[in-house]
C-alpha positions as CSV (number, residue, x, y, z in Angstrom):
1,M,-2.9,-15.7,-10.6
2,K,-4.3,-14.5,-13.9
3,T,-2.3,-11.2,-13.6
4,L,0.9,-12.6,-12.2
5,S,2.4,-13.3,-15.6
6,K,1.7,-9.8,-16.7
7,A,3.3,-8.5,-13.5
8,I,6.5,-10.5,-14.2
9,A,6.6,-9.3,-17.8
10,I,6.4,-5.7,-16.7
11,A,9.0,-6.1,-14.0
12,S,11.4,-7.6,-16.7
13,L,11.7,-4.2,-18.3
14,V,14.7,-3.8,-15.9
15,S,17.9,-4.6,-17.9
16,A,18.2,-8.4,-17.9
17,S,22.0,-8.3,-18.3
18,A,22.6,-6.0,-15.4
19,L,20.2,-7.9,-13.2
20,T,21.8,-11.3,-14.0
21,A,25.3,-10.0,-13.3
22,Q,24.3,-8.5,-9.9
23,M,22.3,-11.5,-8.8
24,A,25.2,-13.9,-9.6
25,Q,27.2,-12.2,-6.9
26,A,24.4,-11.7,-4.4
27,E,23.1,-14.0,-1.6
28,V,19.4,-14.9,-1.3
29,E,17.8,-13.4,1.7
30,V,14.5,-14.5,3.1
31,S,12.5,-12.4,5.6
32,A,9.1,-12.7,7.2
33,S,7.0,-10.7,9.7
34,V,3.6,-10.5,11.3
35,A,1.7,-7.4,12.5
36,A,-1.5,-6.5,14.3
37,S,-3.3,-3.1,14.0
38,N,-6.4,-1.7,15.5
39,M,-7.7,-0.9,11.9
40,Y,-6.8,-1.5,8.3
41,L,-5.7,2.0,7.1
42,W,-5.4,2.2,3.3
43,R,-4.6,5.4,1.6
44,G,-6.3,7.5,4.3
45,T,-9.4,5.4,4.6
46,D,-10.4,2.8,7.2
47,L,-11.3,-0.4,5.2
48,G,-12.8,-1.9,8.4
49,A,-15.3,0.9,8.9
50,T,-19.0,-0.1,8.9
51,A,-22.1,2.1,8.4
52,L,-24.2,2.3,11.6
53,D,-27.0,4.6,10.3
54,T,-27.7,7.7,8.2
55,D,-28.2,11.2,9.3
56,A,-30.7,13.8,8.0
57,D,-28.5,14.5,4.9
58,N,-28.6,10.7,4.1
59,E,-24.9,10.4,5.0
60,A,-23.8,7.3,6.7
61,D,-22.2,7.4,10.2
62,L,-19.2,5.2,10.1
63,H,-17.9,3.0,12.9
64,G,-14.3,1.8,12.8
65,G,-12.4,-0.5,15.1
66,T,-12.2,-3.6,13.0
67,P,-8.7,-4.9,13.8
68,A,-6.3,-6.3,11.1
69,I,-3.8,-9.1,11.2
70,S,-1.2,-9.1,8.5
71,G,1.9,-11.1,7.5
72,D,4.6,-10.8,4.9
73,L,7.1,-13.2,3.3
74,S,9.7,-11.9,1.0
75,V,12.8,-13.2,-0.9
76,S,15.5,-10.8,-2.2
77,M,18.7,-11.2,-4.2
78,G,20.7,-8.1,-4.9
79,G,18.3,-5.4,-5.9
80,A,15.6,-7.9,-7.0
81,Y,12.8,-9.0,-4.6
82,G,9.4,-10.7,-4.6
83,G,7.0,-12.0,-2.1
84,V,3.5,-12.2,-0.7
85,W,1.6,-10.0,1.8
86,A,-1.7,-11.0,3.4
87,S,-4.2,-9.2,5.7
88,S,-7.6,-9.4,7.2
89,G,-9.7,-6.4,8.3
90,D,-11.3,-5.3,5.0
91,I,-15.0,-5.3,5.4
92,A,-15.9,-4.9,1.7
93,G,-13.3,-7.2,0.1
94,G,-12.7,-9.8,2.8
95,N,-9.3,-11.4,3.4
96,E,-6.6,-10.2,1.0
97,Y,-3.3,-11.4,-0.3
98,D,-0.9,-9.4,-2.5
99,L,1.8,-10.8,-4.8
100,Y,4.7,-8.5,-5.7
101,V,8.0,-8.4,-7.6
102,G,10.4,-5.5,-8.0
103,Y,13.9,-4.2,-8.4
104,G,15.6,-1.3,-6.6
105,L,18.8,0.7,-7.2
106,E,20.8,2.9,-4.8
107,A,23.5,5.5,-5.6
108,G,24.5,7.5,-2.5
109,P,21.5,9.3,-1.2
110,V,19.4,8.6,-4.3
111,A,17.2,5.4,-4.5
112,I,14.9,4.3,-7.3
113,D,12.5,1.3,-7.1
114,A,10.0,-0.2,-9.5
115,S,7.6,-3.0,-8.6
116,V,4.4,-4.7,-9.7
117,W,1.6,-5.6,-7.2
118,T,-1.3,-7.9,-7.7
119,Y,-4.1,-7.5,-5.1
120,V,-6.3,-10.6,-4.7
121,Y,-9.5,-11.0,-2.7
122,P,-10.4,-14.7,-2.9
123,S,-13.9,-14.3,-1.4
124,A,-14.9,-11.4,-3.7
125,A,-16.8,-11.9,-7.0
126,S,-14.6,-12.1,-10.1
127,D,-16.4,-9.2,-11.7
128,T,-15.6,-6.7,-8.9
129,M,-12.8,-4.2,-8.6
130,F,-11.0,-6.1,-5.9
131,D,-8.6,-8.1,-8.2
132,L,-6.3,-5.6,-9.8
133,T,-2.6,-4.9,-10.6
134,E,-0.6,-1.8,-10.0
135,V,2.8,-0.7,-11.2
136,V,4.6,1.2,-8.4
137,V,7.5,3.5,-9.1
138,S,9.3,5.4,-6.4
139,A,12.3,7.7,-6.1
140,S,13.9,9.2,-3.0
141,V,16.7,11.6,-2.2
142,A,17.9,11.4,1.4
143,D,14.8,11.6,3.6
144,A,12.3,12.8,0.9
145,S,10.4,10.5,-1.5
146,V,7.7,10.4,-4.2
147,T,5.8,7.3,-5.2
148,L,3.4,6.7,-8.1
149,Y,0.8,3.8,-8.1
150,E,-0.6,3.3,-11.6
151,T,-3.4,0.8,-12.2
152,V,-2.8,-1.5,-15.2
153,T,-5.5,-4.1,-14.9
154,G,-8.9,-4.3,-13.2
155,N,-12.1,-2.3,-13.3
156,S,-10.4,0.8,-12.0
157,D,-7.9,1.4,-14.8
158,D,-8.5,5.2,-14.6
159,Y,-7.3,5.3,-11.0
160,R,-3.8,6.4,-9.8
161,Y,-2.4,7.3,-6.4
162,V,0.6,9.5,-5.6
163,T,2.4,10.0,-2.2
164,L,5.0,12.6,-1.1
165,G,6.9,11.5,2.0
166,Y,9.5,12.8,4.4
167,G,11.1,11.2,7.4
168,A,13.2,12.6,10.2
169,G,14.4,10.1,12.8
170,D,11.4,8.3,14.3
171,F,8.9,10.7,12.7
172,S,7.4,10.7,9.2
173,A,4.9,12.6,7.2
174,T,3.1,11.5,4.1
175,V,0.7,13.4,1.7
176,G,-1.4,11.0,-0.4
177,L,-3.4,12.1,-3.5
178,S,-6.1,9.7,-4.8
179,M,-7.0,10.6,-8.4
180,S,-9.6,9.1,-10.7
181,D,-12.2,10.0,-13.4
182,D,-14.8,9.1,-10.7
183,E,-15.0,12.3,-8.6
184,S,-16.0,10.3,-5.5
185,D,-12.5,8.7,-5.5
186,E,-10.6,12.0,-5.6
187,Y,-9.3,13.2,-2.2
188,T,-6.1,14.2,-0.4
189,H,-5.0,12.9,3.0
190,V,-2.1,13.6,5.4
191,D,-0.5,10.9,7.6
192,L,1.8,11.6,10.5
193,G,3.8,8.6,11.8
194,Y,5.9,8.0,14.9
195,A,8.0,4.9,15.5
196,Y,8.1,4.4,19.2
197,S,10.3,1.4,18.8
198,E,11.3,-1.1,16.1
199,N,8.1,-3.0,16.8
200,L,5.5,-0.4,17.9
201,S,4.4,2.5,15.7
202,F,1.6,5.1,15.6
203,T,-0.1,6.7,12.6
204,F,-2.5,9.7,12.6
205,S,-4.4,10.1,9.4
206,Q,-6.7,12.9,8.2
207,V,-8.5,13.5,4.9
208,V,-7.9,17.2,4.3
209,D,-9.7,17.7,0.9
210,Q,-12.1,15.7,-1.3
211,K,-13.8,16.4,-4.6
212,L,-17.2,15.5,-3.4
213,D,-18.0,16.3,0.2
214,G,-19.0,13.3,2.3
215,S,-17.7,10.7,-0.2
216,V,-14.7,9.8,2.0
217,D,-14.7,9.6,5.8
218,D,-12.8,12.7,7.0
219,S,-12.6,11.9,10.7
220,L,-9.2,11.7,12.3
221,K,-7.9,8.1,12.4
222,T,-5.4,6.8,14.9
223,V,-3.6,3.5,14.1
224,V,-1.5,1.5,16.5
225,T,0.6,-1.2,14.9
226,L,2.6,-3.9,16.6
227,S,4.9,-5.8,14.2
228,L,7.2,-8.8,14.9
229,P,9.9,-10.3,12.7
230,I,9.9,-14.0,12.2
231,K,13.3,-15.5,12.4
């Protein structure tokens, strides 16, 4: 992809000597999985929602329920990793596949990870916002984490997204903040998750604040996801 070389160049900011030494002693691991969800929930929004009609205030009534099928294939060696993730379920962009490379470090309860993601929508026009690249940096201490998503290429280079997360056993909570020069893209959502088992999970997502009222669907969204590893 046109942005993959940039992604690799950014990821190489990690110390080459340290990476080479660690990889020489590590084994290559390959993992894959598939998942099915009742909707494609992305940063507090349902990407499968469609407009049914408009009300007296000219606001569209949205209808969700478009299921999503996704799959992931990743290769890791030491702290370095890379792979591809693909999904259906996005009404506006069509089928999607994402390429990613990254590196993570752990020291006791502290973990730091940096990666680059390129999002590709083959059926979308080349001049749309759907082909873009983000740098993702995260840090965690025990069960608490913070993650920054910074857009580096694409038509939405003024956009960034931040999450604050906390997990306790099978339960998790995430606060997501979408920030942009475009006020319609600024909102805050809260996700509560519950892992019923290793394969079945539930997410309840609610937009709790938005810069422009009505620009983001603020209905409560319930997502059920069944995932299966491929061995």
